[in-house]
C-alpha positions as CSV (number, residue, x, y, z in Angstrom):
1,M,-8.3,-19.8,-1.6
2,E,-8.4,-17.4,1.2
3,Q,-11.1,-14.5,0.9
4,I,-10.2,-11.0,1.2
5,V,-12.4,-7.6,1.2
6,L,-11.4,-4.6,-0.6
7,I,-11.8,-1.3,1.4
8,G,-12.6,1.5,-1.2
9,Y,-12.8,1.4,-4.9
10,G,-11.2,4.2,-6.5
11,G,-8.2,4.3,-9.0
12,H,-5.6,2.9,-6.4
13,A,-8.0,0.2,-5.4
14,K,-8.1,-1.1,-9.0
15,S,-4.6,-1.4,-9.3
16,V,-4.4,-3.4,-5.8
17,A,-7.3,-5.8,-7.1
18,D,-5.5,-6.3,-10.2
19,C,-2.2,-7.3,-8.4
20,I,-4.4,-9.6,-6.1
21,E,-5.9,-11.2,-9.2
22,R,-2.6,-11.7,-10.8
23,S,-1.1,-13.4,-7.7
24,K,-3.9,-15.8,-7.4
25,Q,-3.5,-15.5,-3.5
26,Y,-6.9,-14.5,-2.4
27,E,-10.4,-14.4,-3.6
28,I,-12.0,-10.9,-3.6
29,I,-15.3,-11.2,-2.3
30,G,-16.3,-7.5,-2.9
31,Y,-15.7,-4.0,-1.8
32,T,-16.9,-1.4,0.6
33,D,-17.2,2.2,0.0
34,L,-19.3,5.2,0.8
35,E,-21.4,4.3,-2.5
36,P,-21.3,1.8,-5.2
37,H,-19.2,2.1,-8.4
38,K,-18.9,0.5,-11.6
39,S,-16.8,-2.6,-10.8
40,P,-16.5,-6.2,-11.5
41,Y,-16.5,-7.0,-7.8
42,S,-19.8,-6.9,-5.6
43,Y,-20.4,-3.7,-3.7
44,L,-20.9,-5.1,0.0
45,G,-21.9,-1.7,1.6
46,T,-20.2,1.0,3.5
47,D,-17.5,0.1,6.3
48,D,-20.4,-0.7,8.7
49,V,-20.9,-4.3,7.2
50,L,-17.1,-5.3,7.9
51,N,-18.0,-6.5,11.5
52,E,-20.7,-8.8,9.8
53,Y,-18.1,-10.2,7.1
54,F,-15.7,-10.8,9.8
55,L,-18.0,-12.8,11.7
56,N,-18.9,-14.6,8.6
57,G,-15.4,-15.9,8.3
58,V,-13.6,-13.2,6.2
59,R,-10.5,-12.6,8.0
60,N,-8.5,-10.6,5.3
61,A,-8.9,-7.0,4.2
62,V,-6.9,-4.7,2.0
63,I,-7.2,-0.9,2.0
64,G,-7.5,0.4,-1.6
65,I,-7.6,4.0,-0.7
66,G,-4.7,5.8,-2.1
67,Y,-2.6,8.6,-0.6
68,M,-4.0,11.5,-2.3
69,G,-2.6,13.7,0.7
70,I,-4.7,12.1,3.0
71,G,-2.4,9.4,4.8
72,E,-4.3,9.9,7.9
73,V,-7.4,8.4,6.6
74,R,-5.4,5.2,5.6
75,K,-4.5,5.1,9.2
76,K,-8.0,5.5,10.5
77,V,-9.2,2.7,8.3
78,Y,-6.4,0.4,9.4
79,E,-7.0,1.0,13.0
80,N,-10.7,0.1,12.6
81,L,-9.9,-3.1,10.6
82,K,-7.4,-4.2,13.3
83,S,-9.8,-3.4,16.2
84,I,-12.4,-5.9,14.3
85,G,-9.7,-8.5,13.8
86,Y,-9.0,-8.6,10.3
87,S,-5.5,-9.4,9.0
88,L,-3.9,-7.2,6.5
89,P,-1.6,-9.0,4.3
90,V,1.2,-7.7,2.1
91,I,0.0,-7.5,-1.5
92,S,2.7,-7.4,-4.2
93,D,2.4,-7.7,-7.8
94,P,4.2,-10.9,-9.0
95,S,6.2,-8.8,-11.3
96,A,7.9,-6.8,-8.2
97,I,11.3,-7.8,-7.0
98,I,11.7,-8.0,-3.4
99,S,15.0,-8.9,-1.7
100,K,14.8,-11.8,0.7
101,T,16.6,-9.4,3.2
102,A,14.0,-6.7,3.1
103,Q,11.2,-6.3,5.8
104,I,7.9,-5.5,4.8
105,G,5.1,-4.4,7.3
106,E,1.5,-5.6,7.2
107,G,-1.0,-4.1,4.7
108,T,1.9,-2.8,2.4
109,F,1.1,-2.7,-1.3
110,I,3.8,-3.3,-3.8
111,G,3.1,-2.4,-7.5
112,K,3.9,-3.9,-10.8
113,S,7.7,-3.9,-11.5
114,A,8.7,-2.3,-7.9
115,I,12.1,-3.1,-6.7
116,I,12.8,-3.3,-2.9
117,N,16.4,-4.0,-2.5
118,A,18.7,-5.6,0.2
119,E,18.1,-4.8,3.6
120,A,15.5,-2.1,3.0
121,N,12.7,-1.9,5.9
122,I,9.2,-1.0,4.8
123,G,6.7,-0.1,7.3
124,K,3.2,-1.0,7.7
125,M,0.4,0.3,5.2
126,V,3.0,1.7,2.7
127,I,2.3,2.0,-0.9
128,I,5.4,1.3,-3.1
129,N,3.8,2.0,-6.4
130,T,4.3,0.9,-10.0
131,K,8.1,0.8,-11.0
132,S,9.4,2.6,-7.8
133,I,12.9,1.5,-6.6
134,V,13.6,1.3,-2.8
135,E,17.3,0.7,-2.7
136,H,19.5,-1.0,-0.2
137,E,19.0,-0.2,3.7
138,C,16.3,2.6,2.9
139,V,13.5,2.9,5.5
140,V,10.0,3.8,4.6
141,D,8.0,4.6,7.6
142,N,4.3,3.6,8.3
143,Y,1.8,5.0,5.9
144,A,4.2,6.6,3.6
145,H,3.7,6.6,-0.3
146,V,6.5,6.2,-2.8
147,A,4.5,7.1,-6.2
148,V,5.2,5.6,-9.6
149,A,8.7,5.6,-10.9
150,A,10.0,7.3,-7.8
151,V,13.7,6.3,-6.8
152,L,15.0,5.9,-3.1
153,C,18.9,5.6,-3.5
154,G,20.6,3.9,-0.6
155,L,20.2,4.6,2.9
156,V,17.3,7.1,2.5
157,Y,14.8,7.6,5.5
158,V,11.2,8.5,4.5
159,G,9.0,9.4,7.6
160,E,5.4,8.6,8.4
161,H,2.8,9.6,6.3
162,A,5.3,11.2,3.8
163,L,4.7,11.1,-0.1
164,I,7.4,10.7,-2.6
165,G,5.9,12.0,-6.0
166,A,5.9,10.3,-9.3
167,N,9.3,10.0,-10.9
168,A,11.0,11.9,-8.1
169,T,14.6,11.0,-6.8
170,V,16.2,11.0,-3.4
171,I,19.7,10.8,-3.3
172,Q,21.5,8.4,-1.0
173,G,21.6,9.2,2.7
174,R,19.0,11.8,2.7
175,K,15.9,12.2,5.0
176,V,12.5,12.9,4.1
177,D,10.6,14.0,7.1
178,T,7.1,12.8,8.6
179,H,4.2,14.4,6.4
180,Q,6.7,15.8,3.9
181,I,6.0,15.8,0.3
182,V,8.5,15.5,-2.5
183,P,7.0,17.0,-5.5
184,A,6.7,14.9,-8.6
185,G,9.7,15.0,-10.8
186,S,12.0,16.6,-8.3
187,T,15.4,15.5,-6.9
188,I,16.4,15.9,-3.2
189,R,20.1,16.1,-3.1
């Protein structure tokens, strides 16, 4: 089983780690963060140790930092990991349903019971959270976050770093601009 290092250990990281464990694709060797947290995983240190682990043969990393209005942080961490040489695999829960015709970019996380339908195009480092639905032919650009139980009807475009809040719905054919936040529970018609 290939090894993977978890970057950050807050709430989102716990969901990501759970999906990794459930899929049995990777062995989590530990996590990096600014300080240690109560965790079943080893605290490896700050991100300064990532070069060392890469040189010692760990080739995979996953970013456990959630959106929290700071999508740019995820981008900086991603760029640092890529400059070291890490691969950032797509992490999807075994309960997620992903169409064979969907395209999913590297480092994307797909949570429990999420659905990504036919010909959807998901960029890199996207979060498709628990029970979210991304319908046919939607485009979700890099670093965007589709929160818990959000629904994107067909042909929706979501720009880079945008956030679709929990239980929000975006009706078919609409566009959500770069950095735009769609509030939780709202409907974009």
